C-alpha positions in Angstrom: 33.7 168.1 68.9 36.5 165.9 70.4 38.7 167.3 73.1 42.4 167.8 72.5 45.0 167.2 75.1 45.5 171.0 75.7 41.8 171.4 76.4 41.6 168.8 79.2 41.7 170.0 82.8 44.8 168.9 84.6 44.0 166.8 87.6 46.7 166.1 90.3 45.6 163.2 92.5 48.1 164.3 95.2 45.9 167.3 95.8 42.4 166.1 95.0 40.1 164.0 97.1 40.0 160.3 96.1 37.9 159.0 99.0 34.9 158.1 96.8 37.2 156.5 94.3 38.8 154.3 97.0 35.4 153.4 98.4 34.2 152.3 95.0 37.3 150.1 94.5 36.9 148.5 97.9 33.3 147.7 97.2 34.1 146.1 93.8 37.2 144.2 95.0 35.4 143.2 98.3 38.4 144.2 100.4 39.8 147.2 102.2 42.7 149.4 101.3 45.1 150.1 104.2 44.9 153.9 104.4 48.4 154.2 106.1 50.0 152.6 103.1 48.5 154.9 100.4 51.0 156.4 97.9 49.6 159.3 95.9 51.2 160.5 92.7 50.1 162.9 90.1 47.9 160.5 88.1 47.9 157.4 90.3 47.1 156.2 93.8 48.3 152.9 95.2 47.7 151.1 98.5 48.1 147.7 100.2 45.0 145.7 100.7 43.9 143.7 103.8 44.5 140.5 101.9 48.2 141.2 101.2 47.9 142.5 97.6 48.5 145.9 96.1 45.9 148.0 94.2 47.0 150.7 91.7 44.3 153.2 90.7 44.9 155.5 87.7 42.8 158.3 86.2 43.3 159.0 82.5 41.7 161.6 80.2 39.7 160.1 77.3 41.8 161.9 74.8 44.9 160.1 76.2 43.1 156.8 76.2 42.3 157.1 72.5 46.0 158.0 71.8 47.8 155.6 74.2 45.5 152.8 75.2 44.5 151.9 78.7 45.1 148.2 79.5 48.9 148.0 79.7 49.0 146.3 83.1 46.4 143.7 82.0 48.1 143.0 78.7 51.5 142.7 80.3 50.1 139.8 82.4 50.3 137.7 79.3 54.0 138.2 78.7 56.1 135.1 79.2 59.5 135.0 80.9 59.3 138.5 82.3 59.7 139.0 86.1 56.7 141.2 87.1 54.0 141.3 89.8 51.2 138.7 89.3 48.0 140.4 88.1 44.9 139.3 89.9 42.3 141.4 88.1 41.0 144.9 87.4 38.1 147.2 86.9 37.3 150.3 84.8 34.7 152.9 85.0 33.7 156.2 83.3 34.1 159.4 85.4 30.6 160.9 85.6 31.8 164.5 86.0 34.7 164.8 83.5 35.9 163.3 80.2 38.0 160.7 81.9 38.1 157.1 83.0 39.4 155.4 86.1 41.1 152.0 86.3 42.1 149.9 89.3 44.4 146.9 89.1 45.0 144.4 91.9 48.5 142.8 91.9 50.8 140.8 94.1 53.0 142.8 96.4 56.4 143.6 95.1 59.2 141.1 96.2 61.4 144.0 97.3 61.7 147.8 97.4 62.3 149.9 94.4 66.0 150.3 93.7 65.8 154.1 93.8 64.3 157.1 92.3 64.0 157.5 88.5 67.5 159.1 88.5 69.9 157.7 91.1 72.8 159.6 92.7 74.4 156.6 94.4 75.3 153.2 93.1 72.8 150.5 94.3 74.2 147.1 95.5 73.0 144.7 92.8 74.1 141.0 92.6 75.0 139.1 89.5 71.8 137.2 89.9 69.9 140.5 89.8 71.6 141.5 86.5 70.9 138.1 85.1 67.2 138.4 85.8 67.1 141.9 84.2 68.7 140.6 81.1 66.5 137.5 80.8 63.4 139.7 81.3 64.4 142.3 78.7 65.4 139.6 76.2 62.1 137.7 76.8 60.1 140.9 76.4 61.8 141.8 73.1 61.1 138.4 71.7 57.4 138.6 72.0 54.8 140.5 69.9 52.2 143.1 70.4 50.2 145.7 68.5 50.6 148.2 71.3 53.0 151.2 70.9 55.1 152.2 73.9 54.4 155.6 75.4 57.6 156.9 77.1 56.8 160.1 79.0 53.2 159.6 77.9 54.1 160.2 74.3 53.5 157.5 71.7 56.9 156.5 70.3 56.7 156.7 66.5 59.3 157.2 63.8 58.3 160.8 63.5 58.8 161.3 67.3 62.3 159.7 67.1 63.3 161.7 64.0 62.1 165.0 65.3 63.6 164.6 68.8 67.0 163.7 67.3 66.8 166.5 64.7 66.0 169.2 67.2 68.8 168.2 69.6 71.6 167.2 67.1 70.7 168.6 63.7 69.6 166.9 60.5 72.9 165.1 59.8 71.8 161.8 61.3 69.5 159.4 59.5 67.2 158.5 62.4 65.3 155.7 60.5 64.5 152.8 62.9 65.2 149.4 61.5 63.8 147.1 64.2 60.8 147.6 66.6 60.4 145.3 69.5 58.2 145.2 72.7 59.7 147.4 75.4 58.6 148.4 78.9 58.8 152.0 77.9 59.6 153.5 81.3 62.6 151.5 82.5 64.3 153.4 85.3 65.5 152.7 88.9 62.1 153.6 90.4 60.4 150.8 88.4 62.6 147.8 89.4 63.1 146.1 92.8 66.0 144.6 94.7 67.5 142.5 96.0 65.0 140.3 94.0 64.5 141.7 90.5 61.0 142.6 89.5 59.9 145.0 86.8 56.6 146.9 87.5 54.4 149.8 86.2 53.5 148.4 82.8 51.0 151.1 81.7 53.4 152.4 79.0 54.7 149.2 77.4 54.5 148.4 73.7 56.6 148.3 70.5 59.6 150.7 70.4 62.9 150.9 68.6 65.3 148.2 69.8 67.4 149.5 72.8 64.9 152.0 74.2 64.8 150.2 77.6 68.5 149.8 77.8 69.1 153.5 76.9 66.5 154.6 79.4 68.1 152.7 82.2 71.5 154.1 81.2 70.2 157.6 81.1 68.9 157.3 84.7 72.3 156.0 85.8 74.5 158.7 84.3 75.1 160.5 87.6 76.9 157.3 88.7 79.5 156.6 86.1 80.2 153.0 87.3 76.5 152.1 87.2 76.1 153.6 83.7 79.1 151.6 82.5 77.6 148.4 84.0 74.3 149.0 82.1 76.4 149.5 78.9 78.2 146.2 79.5 75.1 144.2 80.4 73.1 145.4 77.4 76.1 145.6 75.0 74.3 144.1 72.0 71.5 146.7 72.3 73.8 149.6 72.5 76.1 148.5 69.7 73.1 148.1 67.3 72.2 151.0 65.1 68.8 151.3 66.7 70.4 151.2 70.1 72.6 154.1 69.1 69.5 156.0 68.0 67.8 155.3 71.2 70.8 156.5 73.2 70.6 159.8 71.2 66.8 159.9 71.9 67.5 159.6 75.6 70.4 162.2 75.4 68.0 164.6 73.7 65.7 164.5 76.7 68.5 165.1 79.1 70.0 167.9 77.1 66.7 169.5 76.1 65.3 173.0 76.9 64.2 171.9 80.4 67.7 170.7 81.5 68.9 171.9 84.8 72.3 173.5 84.5 73.7 171.5 87.5 72.4 168.1 86.4 75.4 165.8 86.6 74.2 163.8 83.6 74.6 166.7 81.2 78.3 166.3 80.4 78.4 162.5 80.0 75.2 162.8 77.9 76.8 165.5 75.7 80.0 163.5 75.2 78.1 160.3 74.4 75.9 162.1 71.9 78.8 163.7 70.1 80.5 160.3 69.7 77.3 158.5 68.5 76.5 161.3 66.0 80.0 161.0 64.6 79.6 157.2 64.3 76.3 157.3 62.6 77.4 160.0 60.1 80.3 157.8 59.1 78.4 154.7 58.5 
C-alpha cells in the first residue's frame, strides 16, 4: 500500500548525520566538499567544492516526489533569458533504509550574497540595473512553457488550492477562477535572489502557476518595509493589475493572515488592508 504524506517519517537534515551522503556525492562528482562552508537546512545541505562550484543535496520522500516532481533544478537549466546559476550536472539515488530519494546538483557559485531572509525588515540597496534584471528574468520565465506545476510551500498549486485558500480566508464572495497559467519560480523571496548582481536560485519548486504568483510572493516578503513593497508593486505593475495578479495577491495575503499568523507580524495590517481592497474590486467586476 502506498504511503501518504502523514505516514512518512519527518527527517531534519540539520540534526541528522549526512557524512555518508556527502562522501557518496564526493565520490560520484570526483571532488571534495569544503566542510567549513556547509549550510544545513531542514531538507537540504549545501557546500562549496574544491573546484569553485556549489553542490546542493536534497532528501525528498517518495510520496512527495510522485506529487511534486524531482528535477526542478535540472529542468530550469533549459530556461532561456533567466538569470540563474549555471547547472553542471546532478545525481540521484534511492535511500536504502527509507522510502525516500537523494539528489545532488552541482552549480556555479552565486554571483553575490542573498539579498536577505525570506521576509526582510530593512530595505536592501538595489540598483535600477538590478530591478531591470529581475523584470527581464520574470518576463522571460513567464513566456516559456512547461508541464510542471509550481509547488509553493511544497504544495502543488492548482485551481482547487487557490479557490480553497481564498475562500477560507475571505469568504465565498470572490470568484477565484484563474484565467492564465504561466511558468513561475514558485518560491520568489529575498532569500532566493542575490545582489548587487541579480541572480535567481533554488529552482526545485518552479512550474506553471497563476500569473502574478512570483510578483505577489516577493511583495508579501517585503510588506514589513512599505517602500520596498511599493517598489515591487511598481516594477510588476502589469502583473498586479491583472485579475490573476489580484487573485495571487489574495493568495499570499491568505498565508500571511492565516491561523499560524504571529500577532506582532508587521505584515498583518498592510496585508489585511490590501486584501479588503482587492476583495471589493473583484466583487464589483
